[in-house]
C-alpha positions, 0 to 999 in steps of 0.5 A: 500499500503506497503510503499516503501525506494527510495534511492535519489541519484539512481533510486533503490527503496528499501525496507523501514526500516518499515520490516525487512530484516533478516526473519527467512529460512524456516525451520525455520518455523515449517516444514510440517504441522508448524507454517506457519509464524508469521507476527509483527503488528505495532501501532503508539502512542503516542510516536513511533511505537511498535508490537503491536499483531503478526499473527500466520498463520497455514496450515489451519484454526484454531477453535477459541474456543480452543484459549485464552490469555494462549494460547501463550506467546510473548516476545520481546526488553526493548529498548526505544531509547529514555532512552536505550543503543543500546546493550539493543535492543537484552533483552527481557521480555514476553509481556502481551497478550490482545485478542487472535482471527482467521483472513482470512488476517495477521491483526487486527480486531477492531472487535476482533471478530474470522472470519474463517481464518489461521492466529492466531492475538495475541493482546498485552498490548499497554502501555507496555514500550516494543517492539519499533520498532524505533532504533540509526542509526547515530551520526553524529554530538552530535545529533543522529538520528534514524531509525525503526527497520528492523530485529525486536527482537519478538519472540512467543513461543506456549504453548498451542496445535492449532486445525484445525476445526472440521469436523462435528462442534464439538468438538476441532477438529484436532491439527494441531500444537502440543505445544512447550513451549520451542520454541521461533519462531522468526518472518519471514515475514515483518511488516504489520505497521498500517497507516503507510503504507498508506504513500505514497513516494515523493521527491522534488528537487530545487536547488540540494538539494532533500528533501524526504518526504511521504505524505498520502490521504483521503480513501474517497476522492471524487473529486472537493473537497478539504480538509485541509494539515497538513504539519509534520515538525519532530524533528532532528532525523528524518532527512534523514541521508540516512538510515532512510527514513521515520521513522518521519511517525513511530516515533513518534504520530504527522503524523499518529495523524490526519488520525485518529478521536480518536485523534483528536476529529474530523472526518473531512478528512486530507492531511498529507505532512512528509517531511524529511528535510536532517537537513544541515541548515537554510535558504536553509532548509526553502526555499526548505519546502516553495517551497515543501508546494507550488507545493503540494499544486499545485499538490493535493486537497488541500484547499490553506486557509487550510495549517497547520503545526506542528513541534516536536523539530528541526521542530521548526525551519523551522516553525519560518523559513517558517511562517515568509519568505510567512505567507501567504501560511500558515493558523496555526501552532502548535510549540511543545517542539521548539526552539527559535523564532528570532526577526525578524522571532516574527516581520515577524509572528506578521505582517501576524497574523498567529495564533499560539498555542506554549508548551514547557515541564517545564524539557525539558532537552535538549531545556530549557524552556526557549527557550518557553517563550523567543517565548511567549513574543517575538511573545507579543511584536512584536504583541503589537508593531504595535498595537494588540489589547491585545484579539486579541493577545491572540485569535491568540497566545496561549501557554501550559507548560507542568509538568511532571505529564503531561507525561504518558512517562517521556521524558520531551522535547517530549511535542508532547505528552501531547499536541497530546493527547489533542484532544482540540489542534487539535481541535483548530488547524482545528478550524482556517481559 
């Protein structure tokens, strides 16, 4: 189901920024007998969403035996919102093509084997620092928001002739589109956003405040069963700014990781709830989050004994607030690169014995490591003051610091990176009851 944008203050629905709006005109698609369409396909990796493949559509079934990784060239933006000025967005570099095969739909195949179809799937190297989709949105304060780019700059060149299936099963078959090594084609269709498009939109209204959110239910949902709930609380830049609905799913890995056993190390189905607070300040945001979770648990098949929360940066402030006020509502939490807890919050969370794992980069340039160390110390002191044994405290409170070498991308504030790349931490969270 294609993810959609719904404006909060009005009932009109607009397409979410996951998909482009400025596409090539029909005349730019190759014309009669030319390339019919070009669809970008995106994947969310550790540090966010990028173009992971393109689907090039032809007017007839393509002969896959004539294709290889040199048939096409793909160029994409060098811009990365973490490191580059927005002016770098139009700057392109050539991508490394890893696989080329045919398909009957504009999406990838896990086995990367050709099936009869009009689409040529061109997969791209996921390790390149190219093709990111998240861009700067607004800077209402010294902190900026981000959104998913509505007009991806991805370009495709067809370097070799592309052939149709031969009529007698032999030979190359007739040429569908001749090589045009100097013609760079823009994308013409909305992006196919793997996993991101499977999230549903909702909004929660309470006390005059609106909290937009996206959620994902198990594909193999079985009536009568209940499922663990993972509440994903994003960083400040992924908060709702009126123009960036849904970016909290695409900007980094924490929302989609829980849908993939390759990340969690578990085959268990999990419901994911990703709210997008408007960053108007605590404690109102914390109260609104609590009410949303309470209502969501009532409305969906959630195991009320397994309600977890995981955070990025600013999301920690909401977690501290919500866990302190309602420790009975939450089962456990994972805090990455977060803010410092208050003494009162530490006492309330310790009294509720809510398990926590806190991670932080030693050289975090936005939130100094001292904030995490002070949080860890405050929670340990709270447990000690109430007479909790050191052994029990060690079970309830875990803490990890990451040196620079732990980061696969040098954003040392993004402690969720090495955290989520360690599936043992995610398994620990799901194991709490």
